[in-house]
N, C-alpha and C positions, 0 to 999 in steps of 0.2 A: 518772876512773872512781870511782864511789861505792862505799863499803863498805856492808854490810847495816845497820850501826849508823847510818851517816850517812843512808841511805835512810829508816830508821825515824824518825829525828829530823826529816827534811824532810816526811815524811808527816804527822807530828804538827802541824807548822807549817801545812801546807796544809789541814788538817782544817777550820779556821775561815775559810778564805779564800773570797772570792767568785769565781765563774767570770768571767774577763775576756775570754776568746777563744772564739768560737763558730764552728765549721766547719759550714757549710750545704751545700746541694747545689751541684754544680759542682766545679771543680778547686781545689786549694790554690794560690792565686795568689801573685804576688810581694807583693801588698798584705797578705795574711795573714801571710806570712813577715816582712815589715817590721814589722807590728804586734807579732808575737811577739818579734822581736829587740829592739824598743824597750822592750817591757814587761819582758823579761828583764834588760836593762841597768838599768832603773830599779828593779826589784823583786827580781831574782835568782830568784824562785820564782813561777810562774804556774800557774793552774788553767784548763783549757780543756775544751770540750765539743763532741762531734760530734752533730749532729741526726740523726734517723732518716732524713731525706731525703738525707743525705750519701752520696757514692759510696765513702767510706772508712770502715773500722772505726776505732774509737778507737785501737787499737794501730798501725794503718797511718798514721793522721794524726800520732800522737805521734812515730813513728819518722821520718817525712818532715820534720816541722818541727824536731825535735831535730837531725837531720843537717844541715839547711840553716842552722840558727842556732848550731851548735856547742854544743848543750845536752845534758843527760842526762835520760832519761826516769826519773822517780822512781817513778811508779805509774800504772797503768791499771786503772780499775774501771768496768765498765759503759760508759756513754757519756762518762765524764769521764777526764781524764788530767792529770798534773802534770809540769811541766818545771822543771829547775834549771840555771842557769849562773851561776858566780861572776863578779861584776863586779871585774876586776883593779884598777881605779882606786879605787873606793869600796865595799869589801865591806860588806854589810849583815847577812849571816847568817854566824855562826861555827859551822862544822861540828865535831862531836866529832873528836878526834884519833885517828889510826890507831895502834894499839899495834904496836910492832915486836917480833918474837919473838927 
């Protein structure tokens, strides 16, 4: 689970990223899940987009893909969304630490 500070940090990183996953019309297939899973393993942070012809809203698509890939939804704005999953073997992104009270 991400904190607000970590989410803000990831949103900043995703700001300059290119969209690498596009959800078109039809169902979210195993192939789309596999692409997202592979991209999350390689990059840890991905930006995706749902087309107007998609049967899913951006929030629905983000939630479905995040659940199936074990990722966190960082942000959903309009037709775009950002997902994050830490790579346990080779972490690429260092999140801000959580302060304990």
